[in-house]
Residue, then its C-alpha position, 0 to 999 in steps of 0.5 A: x138434641x140429647x144432653x148428657x152430663x158426667x159428674x165426679x168430685x172435682x171435675x178433673x179426673x173421672x168426669x173429664x175422661x168420661x166426657x171425652x170418651x163419650x163425646x168421641x163416640x157420638x155425633x155432636x149434631x145430635x148429642x152434647x156431652x159435658x162434665x161437672x164436679x160436685x165440689x168447687x175445688x177446681x173451677x176453671x182448671x184443666x183436667x189432671x195431667x194424668x187424665x190428659x195423658x191417658x186420654x192422649x194415649x187413647x187418641x183423645x184430646x180433653x185439653x179444651x175442658x175446664x172444671x166447673x161445679x154442678x148447679x141445680x140448673x143442670x137438671x133442666x139442661x141435661x137429659x142424663x146425668x151420670x155420676x162416678x160414685x155413690x157420694x156424687x150420687x148422694x150430693x147431686x140427688x140432694x140438690x134435686x127439686x123433684x122426682x124427675x130430677x132424681x130419675x136423671x141421675x145414674x151411677x155410670x157403672x150401672x150401665x155396664x153392670x146393671x143394679x150392682x151400684x159399682x163405683x168408679x174409683x177416684x185415681x187422683x191419689x194413686x199413680x198413673x196406673x189407676x188412670x189406665x184402669x179407670x179409662x177402661x172402666x169408663x170406656x166400657x160404660x160409654x160403649x154401653x151408653x152409646x148402644x142404648x142411645x142408638x136403639 
């Protein structure tokens, strides 16, 4: 079983969308996808209503997800940890216990744009349009991840 974790700041916008997108593209018999946040602001909360709406517009239901905070034990649980931006990368790698932990953490857009270190913008403070843009970015990255996992 391959386990993949998506991480953003609050676990209500970007990481739940990525969780839903990637999970919809993988066979759940062989893959587990989850999401978490680096902050504790939204523990137990549903994804942002705009994330739910853009997911629904793309035939995904992410309403079964609840916000949770990343914990050190996640390094043991997950094979891959994808973060949405450099701040999340820094926060997660500071918690790493060793180089093996650090090696699991990747900026998700490096899947689509290798070595560019691009960030997924946080749409939380923007309007609805930002969620559509972020969805497209994340879907492209997830398609690349799926293709790599199938090899």
